[in-house]
Structures are given as structure tokens and as C-alpha cells.
N, C-alpha and C positions, 0 to 999 in steps of 0.2 A: 476455629472452623466454621463456616457459614455452612448452610443447606442450601439447595438448589432455588428455595423460593426467596431468600434475600438478594436483593441487588447491588448491596454495598456491603463491603468489610473495611478491613485497613487499606487495602488497595484497589477497591471496586470501582465502577461497577465491572463485572466479569465477565458479562456477555459482549463480543465483539461490537455489535448492533447499538450498544447502550455507550459506547465509548467515542461516539463521533467527534464530540467536544473536544474532549482529549487529544484525539489524533488531530483536528483541524489545529489546535494551539501549538502543536508542538511542529506542525507543518509551517505554519507561519512563522515561527521563531527561526527554523532551519533556513527558510527563504531570506529572512530579514538578515541573517548572519552569512549571507552567501555560501551555505552550505549545502543546499539544495535550491533547485529551480522549478517552477511549474512546468507541467507537460502540456503541450498543445496539440498532441495526437489527436487526430479523429478516431471514432471508433472502428473505422474502416482499416486505418493504419495500424490499431492495435489488433485487430482481427487477423490482418495480414501477417504481422509479426508472428503471432501466436502459433498459424498455420504454418508458415517455415520453420518455426523452432519444433513444433510438434513431428515436421517430417523429416527433419534432422536427429530426430530424437533426444531434442534438448528439453529440459523441464520449460514450460512457458514462462517467460520474463522479460522485463525490459533488458536490454543489453547494450545502452550505449557506450558504457564505458568499456566493454570488452572489445568495442571495434566491431561487432559481428553486425551491424546493420550498416 
């Protein structure tokens, strides 16, 4: 067990803001394996999607695969 002042443990770092490099490495691997693709949505596109989902009482997320957009 680690305390909140420790930044790393067996699977750390534990704060999401400190895991950027880990997330980028996994995203790159998924793209290379054609299991994911980069998103080219603008900030305005994402905001419009979020507002439509909130109005429809849907939890905001990107819903490409569900055919919602």
C-alpha cells in the first residue's frame, strides 16, 4: 500500500494526470494494430455532440459505433 504522497507503486503512477505517457503508448499501439483510429473532430463538433446527448438524457460520450450520430 502506498500513501497519497507516493507517486509510484507497483502499477503507478496513480494520478491520471501523471499517466499521459502510458495512455499515449497504448493509444499508439491500438492505432498501429488497427484496433482504434485517431479522432479528427473539432472542439465544436464534440461540444455539439455533448449538448445533443445531454438534451436526450444520454451520458455524454462519443457514440460513433452506436449509430447515434
